[in-house]
C-alpha positions, 0 to 999 in steps of 0.5 A: 223633061228629064229622065224621059226619052222623047221621040223626034218631033214629040214635045212631051205635051199631051193633046188630050182635052182638059176637063173643066166641068169639075173645076167649077163645082168644087170651089162652089161647094167649098165656098158654100160649106165655108159660108155655112160654117161662118153662119154656124159659128155665129149661131153657136155663139148666140146659143152659148149666150142664150144658155149662159145669160138668160137661162142660167141668169149670169149677168154678162157685162164687159168693162174696158179700162176704168170705164163703165160696165156695158151689157153684152147682148145678143147683137154683140155676140153674133157680130163677134162670132161673125168677125172671128169666123170671117177672120179665120176664113181670110187666113185660110184663103191666104194659106191656100193661096200662098202654100203649095199644099194647103190642105196638109197645113 
């Protein structure tokens, strides 16, 4: 403890109890919000597919290389949205774990 005078016998440590009730609520609330964000991402991707595909009549196909064209269906869109959102969650979790100020990053 530099720059602070300690009385003889004083260790500089507080003897006050540390509250723990708030520490469990915040991660649960944050986790719930993140799960809802992942589900909302998949829902938004599905809504976009519904608008572009069936409503506007655009034929959504994908071709990889010189292979045959494959139809892009709702299952593909939802899975792609979930994979992207979960990948973002994973990156955010690593950023929070590795940095000292994850909210500002």
